[in-house]
C-alpha positions as CSV (number, residue, x, y, z in Angstrom):
1,M,93.4,110.3,145.9
2,R,96.7,111.9,145.2
3,I,98.1,111.5,141.7
4,Q,101.3,109.8,143.0
5,A,99.2,107.2,144.9
6,I,97.1,106.5,141.8
7,I,100.3,106.0,139.7
8,E,101.8,103.7,142.4
9,E,98.5,101.7,142.5
10,K,98.3,101.3,138.7
11,L,101.9,100.2,138.4
12,Q,101.2,97.1,140.6
13,A,99.7,95.6,137.4
14,L,103.3,95.0,136.2
15,D,104.1,92.8,139.3
16,P,107.1,94.9,140.3
17,V,109.9,93.5,142.3
18,F,110.8,97.1,143.1
19,V,108.9,100.3,142.4
20,A,109.6,103.9,143.4
21,V,107.5,106.9,142.3
22,E,109.1,110.2,143.0
23,N,107.2,113.5,142.7
24,E,109.8,115.9,141.2
25,S,107.4,118.7,140.6
26,H,109.1,120.9,143.1
27,R,112.2,121.0,140.8
28,H,110.1,122.7,138.1
29,S,108.3,126.0,137.5
30,V,104.9,124.9,138.9
31,P,102.9,126.0,141.9
32,A,103.8,124.5,145.3
33,N,102.4,121.1,146.0
34,S,101.9,120.3,142.3
35,E,101.8,116.7,141.0
36,T,102.9,117.2,137.4
37,H,106.5,115.8,137.1
38,F,107.3,112.3,138.2
39,K,110.2,109.8,138.1
40,V,109.3,106.1,138.0
41,T,111.9,103.4,138.8
42,L,110.3,100.0,138.2
43,V,111.8,96.5,138.2
44,S,109.8,93.7,136.8
45,E,110.3,90.3,135.3
46,R,107.7,91.3,132.7
47,F,110.4,93.4,131.0
48,E,112.5,90.3,130.1
49,G,113.1,90.3,126.4
50,L,111.5,93.7,125.8
51,M,113.4,96.7,124.2
52,P,113.1,99.9,126.2
53,V,110.4,101.4,123.9
54,K,108.1,98.4,124.5
55,R,108.6,98.8,128.3
56,H,107.7,102.5,128.1
57,Q,104.7,101.7,126.0
58,Q,103.4,99.4,128.8
59,L,103.6,102.2,131.3
60,Y,102.1,104.8,128.9
61,A,99.1,102.4,128.5
62,L,98.7,102.0,132.2
63,L,99.0,105.7,132.9
64,A,97.1,107.1,129.9
65,D,94.5,109.0,132.0
66,E,97.2,110.7,134.1
67,L,99.3,111.6,131.1
68,A,96.3,113.0,129.3
69,G,95.6,115.2,132.3
70,P,97.6,116.3,135.3
71,V,100.9,114.6,134.6
72,H,103.2,116.8,132.4
73,A,106.4,114.8,132.5
74,L,107.3,111.2,133.4
75,A,110.9,110.0,133.6
76,L,111.0,106.2,133.3
77,H,113.8,104.0,134.5
78,L,112.6,100.4,133.8
79,Y,114.7,97.3,134.5
80,T,114.6,93.6,134.6
81,P,115.7,92.1,137.9
82,A,119.1,91.2,136.4
83,E,119.6,94.7,135.0
84,W,118.6,96.3,138.3
85,Q,121.2,94.1,140.1
86,A,123.8,95.0,137.5
87,S,123.1,98.7,137.9
88,G,123.9,98.4,141.6
89,Q,120.3,99.1,142.3
90,S,120.5,102.7,141.3
91,R,119.1,104.9,138.6
92,P,120.3,108.2,137.1
93,D,119.5,111.4,138.8
94,S,117.2,113.8,137.1
95,P,118.6,116.9,135.6
96,D,117.6,120.3,137.0
97,C,114.8,122.1,135.3
98,R,116.0,124.6,132.6
99,G,112.6,125.7,131.3
100,G,109.9,128.0,132.3
101,S,110.6,130.9,134.6
102,Q,113.7,129.2,136.0
103,S,115.8,129.7,132.9
Protein backbone atom coordinates (compact mmCIF):
# COMPACT_ATOMS: atom_id res chain seq x y z
CA MET A 1 0.00 0.00 0.00
CA ARG A 2 1.25 3.48 -0.84
CA ILE A 3 2.28 5.75 2.04
CA GLN A 4 -0.32 8.36 1.05
CA ALA A 5 -3.10 5.76 1.23
CA ILE A 6 -1.88 4.58 4.63
CA ILE A 7 -1.92 8.16 5.95
CA GLU A 8 -5.41 8.74 4.55
CA GLU A 9 -6.66 5.53 6.17
CA LYS A 10 -5.14 6.28 9.58
CA LEU A 11 -6.58 9.82 9.65
CA GLN A 12 -10.09 8.39 9.52
CA ALA A 13 -9.66 7.71 13.25
CA LEU A 14 -10.25 11.45 13.80
CA ASP A 15 -13.69 11.33 12.15
CA PRO A 16 -12.84 14.07 9.64
CA VAL A 17 -15.49 16.27 8.11
CA PHE A 18 -12.90 16.99 5.41
CA VAL A 19 -9.47 15.52 4.79
CA ALA A 20 -6.93 16.05 2.01
CA VAL A 21 -3.51 14.43 1.92
CA GLU A 22 -1.24 15.89 -0.74
CA ASN A 23 2.07 14.36 -1.73
CA GLU A 24 4.42 17.33 -2.16
CA SER A 25 7.58 15.26 -2.58
CA HIS A 26 7.95 16.35 -6.21
CA ARG A 27 8.64 19.88 -4.92
CA HIS A 28 11.74 18.72 -3.05
CA SER A 29 15.14 17.22 -3.79
CA VAL A 30 14.08 13.59 -3.73
CA PRO A 31 13.92 10.85 -6.37
CA ALA A 32 10.92 10.78 -8.71
CA ASN A 33 7.79 9.09 -7.32
CA SER A 34 8.93 9.56 -3.71
CA GLU A 35 6.48 9.71 -0.84
CA THR A 36 8.46 11.69 1.72
CA HIS A 37 6.80 15.13 1.97
CA PHE A 38 3.08 15.54 2.64
CA LYS A 39 0.58 18.27 3.36
CA VAL A 40 -2.44 17.29 5.46
CA THR A 41 -5.54 19.42 5.70
CA LEU A 42 -7.99 17.94 8.18
CA VAL A 43 -11.23 19.27 9.63
CA SER A 44 -12.67 17.53 12.67
CA GLU A 45 -14.98 18.28 15.55
CA ARG A 46 -12.43 16.47 17.72
CA PHE A 47 -10.26 19.59 17.54
CA GLU A 48 -12.85 21.72 19.38
CA GLY A 49 -11.23 23.34 22.43
CA LEU A 50 -7.73 22.09 21.56
CA MET A 51 -4.75 24.35 20.99
CA PRO A 52 -2.80 23.71 17.77
CA VAL A 53 -0.02 21.79 19.52
CA LYS A 54 -2.54 19.30 20.94
CA ARG A 55 -4.07 18.83 17.49
CA HIS A 56 -0.63 18.18 16.00
CA GLN A 57 0.18 15.70 18.75
CA GLN A 58 -2.91 13.67 17.82
CA LEU A 59 -1.71 13.35 14.24
CA TYR A 60 1.87 12.61 15.27
CA ALA A 61 0.58 9.75 17.44
CA LEU A 62 -1.51 8.31 14.60
CA LEU A 63 1.34 8.58 12.09
CA ALA A 64 4.24 7.62 14.37
CA ASP A 65 5.34 4.69 12.17
CA GLU A 66 5.33 6.77 8.99
CA LEU A 67 7.19 9.65 10.66
CA ALA A 68 9.78 7.21 12.01
CA GLY A 69 10.36 5.83 8.54
CA PRO A 70 9.55 7.04 5.08
CA VAL A 71 7.93 10.42 5.83
CA HIS A 72 10.47 13.22 6.14
CA ALA A 73 8.12 16.22 6.34
CA LEU A 74 4.49 16.72 7.26
CA ALA A 75 2.76 20.09 6.90
CA LEU A 76 -0.37 20.14 9.05
CA HIS A 77 -3.38 22.40 8.60
CA LEU A 78 -5.90 21.34 11.23
CA TYR A 79 -9.26 23.00 11.74
CA THR A 80 -12.53 22.71 13.57
CA PRO A 81 -15.56 22.91 11.26
CA ALA A 82 -16.18 26.53 12.33
CA GLU A 83 -12.52 27.49 11.68
CA TRP A 84 -12.62 25.80 8.30
CA GLN A 85 -15.76 27.69 7.37
CA ALA A 86 -14.23 30.98 8.56
CA SER A 87 -11.10 30.32 6.46
CA GLY A 88 -13.19 30.15 3.32
CA GLN A 89 -12.36 26.44 3.21
CA SER A 90 -8.79 27.10 2.16
CA ARG A 91 -5.37 26.50 3.66
CA PRO A 92 -2.02 28.18 3.01
CA ASP A 93 0.08 27.14 0.04
CA SER A 94 3.33 25.40 0.85
CA PRO A 95 6.56 27.31 0.23
CA ASP A 96 8.95 26.16 -2.45
CA CYS A 97 11.80 23.92 -1.36
CA ARG A 98 14.97 25.85 -0.55
CA GLY A 99 17.13 22.98 0.63
CA GLY A 100 19.11 20.15 -0.82
CA SER A 101 20.38 20.40 -4.38
CA GLN A 102 17.68 22.96 -5.30
CA SER A 103 19.30 25.82 -3.35
